[in-house]
C-alpha positions as CSV (number, residue, x, y, z in Angstrom):
1,M,78.4,96.2,30.2
2,R,78.4,93.2,28.0
3,T,76.7,93.2,24.7
4,T,75.7,90.2,22.7
5,S,75.3,90.1,19.0
6,V,72.2,88.5,17.7
7,V,72.6,86.7,14.4
8,P,69.3,86.4,12.5
9,H,68.4,82.8,12.0
10,G,65.5,80.4,12.3
11,P,62.1,81.1,10.6
12,R,63.3,84.3,8.8
13,A,65.9,82.4,6.7
14,W,63.6,79.5,5.7
15,P,61.4,81.2,3.2
16,L,64.3,82.1,0.9
17,W,65.6,78.5,1.0
18,L,62.1,77.1,0.4
19,L,61.5,79.4,-2.6
20,A,64.9,78.4,-4.1
21,L,64.2,74.7,-3.6
22,V,60.7,75.1,-5.0
23,A,62.0,76.9,-8.1
24,L,64.6,74.2,-8.7
25,S,62.1,71.5,-8.3
26,L,59.4,72.9,-10.6
27,P,60.8,71.5,-13.9
28,L,61.1,68.0,-12.4
29,A,57.6,68.2,-10.8
30,A,56.2,69.4,-14.2
31,G,57.8,66.4,-15.9
32,Y,56.3,63.9,-13.5
33,L,52.9,65.7,-13.6
34,W,53.0,65.4,-17.4
35,L,53.7,61.7,-17.2
36,V,50.8,61.1,-14.9
37,L,48.3,63.2,-16.8
38,T,49.4,61.8,-20.2
39,S,49.2,58.2,-19.0
40,V,45.4,58.6,-18.4
41,S,44.5,61.0,-21.2
42,R,43.0,60.2,-24.6
43,E,45.2,62.6,-26.7
44,V,48.2,64.8,-26.4
45,H,48.3,68.2,-28.2
46,G,51.9,69.3,-28.2
47,L,52.9,68.8,-24.6
48,L,49.4,69.2,-23.2
49,P,47.3,66.1,-22.5
50,V,43.6,66.6,-23.3
51,G,40.5,64.5,-23.3
52,G,39.0,62.2,-20.7
53,W,40.1,59.0,-19.0
54,Q,41.8,56.5,-21.3
55,P,42.4,53.1,-19.7
56,E,43.8,51.7,-22.9
57,N,47.1,53.5,-22.3
58,W,47.7,50.8,-19.6
59,R,46.8,47.9,-21.9
60,F,50.3,46.6,-21.8
61,L,49.6,45.2,-18.3
62,W,47.1,42.6,-19.6
63,E,48.1,42.1,-23.3
64,A,51.2,42.2,-25.5
65,V,51.6,45.4,-27.4
66,G,52.4,44.7,-31.1
67,R,55.2,42.2,-31.4
68,R,56.8,43.1,-28.1
69,P,57.1,40.5,-25.4
70,S,54.8,40.5,-22.3
71,I,55.6,43.3,-19.9
72,W,55.7,40.8,-17.1
73,I,58.4,38.8,-18.8
74,V,60.3,42.0,-19.4
75,L,59.9,43.0,-15.7
76,G,61.2,39.6,-14.6
77,N,64.3,40.0,-16.8
78,T,64.9,43.5,-15.4
79,L,64.6,42.2,-11.8
80,L,67.0,39.3,-12.6
81,F,69.4,41.7,-14.2
82,A,69.4,44.4,-11.5
83,G,69.3,41.9,-8.7
84,G,72.1,39.8,-10.2
85,V,74.3,42.9,-10.7
86,A,73.7,44.1,-7.1
87,V,74.5,40.7,-5.5
88,A,77.5,40.0,-7.6
89,E,79.0,43.5,-7.3
90,V,78.6,43.6,-3.5
91,L,80.1,40.1,-3.0
92,V,83.1,40.5,-5.3
93,S,83.8,44.1,-4.2
94,A,83.6,43.1,-0.5
95,M,86.1,40.3,-1.0
96,A,88.5,42.3,-3.1
97,A,88.3,45.4,-0.8
98,Y,88.9,43.3,2.4
99,A,92.0,41.7,0.8
100,I,93.4,45.0,-0.2
101,S,92.7,46.6,3.1
102,R,94.0,43.9,5.4
103,L,96.7,42.0,3.4
104,R,100.1,43.5,2.5
105,F,101.5,42.1,-0.8
106,R,103.9,43.3,-3.4
107,G,102.3,45.5,-6.0
108,R,99.4,46.5,-3.8
109,G,99.7,50.2,-4.6
110,L,100.1,49.5,-8.3
111,Y,97.0,47.3,-8.2
112,L,94.9,50.1,-6.5
113,G,96.1,52.5,-9.2
114,L,95.1,50.2,-12.0
115,V,91.7,49.6,-10.4
116,L,91.1,53.4,-10.4
117,V,92.3,53.7,-14.0
118,L,89.8,51.1,-15.1
119,H,87.0,53.1,-13.6
120,A,88.1,56.0,-15.9
121,F,87.3,54.2,-19.1
122,P,83.7,54.8,-20.3
123,A,81.7,51.7,-21.2
124,V,81.0,53.0,-24.7
125,S,84.7,52.8,-25.6
126,L,84.8,49.1,-24.7
127,L,81.6,48.0,-26.4
128,I,83.3,46.5,-29.5
129,A,85.8,44.5,-27.4
130,I,83.0,43.4,-25.1
131,F,80.9,42.3,-28.0
132,Y,83.6,40.0,-29.4
133,V,84.4,38.6,-25.9
134,L,80.8,37.6,-25.3
135,R,80.5,36.1,-28.8
136,V,83.5,33.9,-28.0
137,L,82.1,32.9,-24.6
138,Q,78.7,32.3,-26.2
139,L,77.1,34.7,-23.8
140,F,75.9,37.3,-26.4
141,D,72.2,38.0,-26.3
142,T,71.9,36.5,-22.7
143,L,71.1,38.2,-19.4
144,L,74.1,36.5,-17.8
145,G,76.5,38.1,-20.3
146,V,75.1,41.6,-19.7
147,V,75.2,41.0,-15.9
148,L,78.9,40.0,-16.0
149,V,79.7,43.0,-18.2
150,K,77.9,45.4,-15.9
151,V,79.5,44.0,-12.8
152,A,83.0,44.1,-14.3
153,L,82.6,47.8,-15.3
154,D,81.3,48.8,-11.9
155,L,83.7,46.8,-9.7
156,P,86.4,49.5,-9.5
157,L,84.0,51.9,-7.8
158,G,82.7,49.2,-5.5
159,I,86.2,48.1,-4.4
160,W,87.3,51.6,-3.6
161,L,84.1,52.4,-1.8
162,L,84.2,49.3,0.5
163,K,87.9,49.6,1.0
164,G,87.2,52.8,2.8
165,F,84.8,51.1,5.1
166,F,87.2,48.2,5.9
167,D,90.0,50.7,6.5
168,D,87.9,52.4,9.2
169,L,87.5,49.2,11.2
170,S,89.7,48.5,14.1
171,E,91.8,45.3,13.7
172,D,91.8,44.4,17.4
173,M,88.9,41.9,17.1
174,E,90.4,40.3,14.0
175,E,93.8,40.0,15.6
176,A,92.2,38.3,18.6
177,A,90.3,35.9,16.4
178,L,93.6,35.1,14.6
179,V,95.2,34.3,17.9
180,D,92.3,32.0,18.8
181,G,92.9,30.1,15.5
182,A,90.2,31.5,13.3
183,R,90.9,31.5,9.6
184,R,91.0,34.7,7.6
185,W,87.9,33.6,5.6
186,T,85.9,33.0,8.8
187,I,87.0,36.5,10.1
188,F,85.9,38.0,6.9
189,W,82.4,36.5,7.0
190,R,81.6,36.6,10.7
191,I,83.4,39.7,11.9
192,A,84.3,42.1,9.1
193,L,81.2,41.9,7.0
194,P,78.7,42.5,9.8
195,L,80.6,45.6,10.8
196,V,80.5,47.2,7.4
197,R,76.8,46.4,6.8
198,P,76.0,50.1,6.1
199,G,78.6,50.2,3.3
200,L,77.2,46.9,1.8
201,L,73.7,48.3,1.9
202,A,74.8,51.5,0.3
203,L,76.7,49.8,-2.5
204,G,73.9,47.3,-3.1
205,T,71.3,50.1,-3.4
206,F,73.6,52.1,-5.7
207,A,74.3,49.0,-7.9
208,L,70.6,48.2,-8.0
209,L,69.6,51.7,-9.1
210,S,72.4,51.8,-11.7
211,A,71.5,48.4,-13.2
212,W,67.8,49.3,-13.2
213,G,68.4,52.3,-15.4
214,E,71.1,50.7,-17.6
215,F,70.3,51.1,-21.3
216,I,73.5,51.1,-23.4
217,L,74.7,47.6,-22.5
218,P,71.3,45.8,-22.9
219,F,70.7,47.7,-26.1
220,T,74.0,46.7,-27.6
221,L,74.3,43.1,-26.2
222,I,70.7,41.9,-26.3
223,V,69.0,41.2,-29.6
224,S,66.0,38.9,-29.0
225,G,62.9,40.0,-27.2
226,K,63.1,37.1,-24.7
227,S,65.9,38.9,-22.9
228,W,64.6,42.4,-23.1
229,T,64.7,44.7,-20.0
230,L,62.3,47.5,-19.3
231,S,64.7,50.1,-20.7
232,L,64.6,48.3,-24.1
233,Y,60.8,47.9,-23.9
234,L,60.5,51.7,-23.3
235,Q,62.9,52.5,-26.1
236,S,60.9,50.4,-28.6
237,L,57.9,52.7,-28.1
238,I,59.8,55.8,-29.2
239,G,59.8,56.3,-32.9
240,D,59.0,59.2,-35.2
241,Y,57.2,61.7,-33.0
242,R,54.2,61.8,-35.4
243,F,53.5,58.1,-34.8
244,T,54.5,57.8,-31.1
245,D,51.7,56.8,-28.7
246,F,52.5,59.3,-26.0
247,G,49.8,57.9,-23.7
248,L,51.2,54.4,-23.8
249,L,54.8,55.8,-23.6
250,A,53.9,57.7,-20.4
251,A,52.1,54.8,-18.8
252,V,55.1,52.5,-19.4
253,G,57.4,55.2,-18.2
254,L,55.5,55.4,-14.9
255,F,55.5,51.6,-14.6
256,Y,59.3,51.6,-15.2
257,M,59.8,54.4,-12.7
258,A,57.6,53.2,-9.8
259,P,59.8,50.3,-8.4
260,V,63.0,52.2,-8.5
261,T,61.4,55.3,-6.9
262,V,60.2,53.2,-4.0
263,L,63.6,51.6,-3.7
264,F,65.3,55.0,-3.7
265,L,62.9,56.3,-0.9
266,V,63.7,53.3,1.2
267,G,67.4,53.1,0.5
268,Q,68.4,56.8,0.3
269,R,69.6,56.8,3.9
270,F,72.0,53.9,3.0
271,L,73.3,55.9,0.0
272,L,74.4,58.7,2.3
273,N,76.8,56.2,3.9
274,I,78.8,56.3,0.7
275,Y,80.3,59.6,1.9
276,G,80.8,58.5,5.5
277,A,83.9,56.3,5.0
278,G,87.3,57.6,4.1
279,V,89.5,56.0,1.5
280,K,93.0,55.2,2.7
281,A,95.8,54.0,0.4
């Protein structure tokens, strides 16, 4: 007589996982709830928002706050910064990764190792050198200078990531195109890039999210208000806790968080593709 063992699964196991996830999510949910309530409240006592509706917390949308630039100029700067970083990082990383994946040249292994070593250096340790380089190039206090620095620091990760996607592609179609007389540049644009579109979208989403939340580089390399990003605008509202307008701070924080939250919800499925491609030397 055959006996079958029944392993408990299904609905019985879910409540424990749900309770664990809810417990881990409570601090984050409480922080977001505090932001929402504080952004529409008149006063904050400790960490508890009190009072009625206070639309003045959102006055930065229609008027300049103090000597700060208009929030719409700052938003435009942030969009230019994040968009420029994402586009440049994807294009340069794709070209470098394709060349490393498909071409065989002397020193290829050493080059890959150096690229990985560059990613190990934190940006903070290079700030003084970056400052002097931008001063010499007359790009200090410009969005272009910060975009170039951010792209240069993030390129190693982008190159290694896309190299894994290109390595996973079959070379049959590319070899057939070479036999038909196609140039390597044409093959790259018309055959290879469309096939690694998930990797490009993943890297683009990651680069956009990273640039949107970047603070150290703009804070160090941007001085004038005309080139401020939203991270600098938000930081300017934080002073001595006794004089900080927490209602305004919470409202600006929500304004800063909303676009990138929507982007993450739309692009999270692309970010999962980062772990879908292997990396071959």
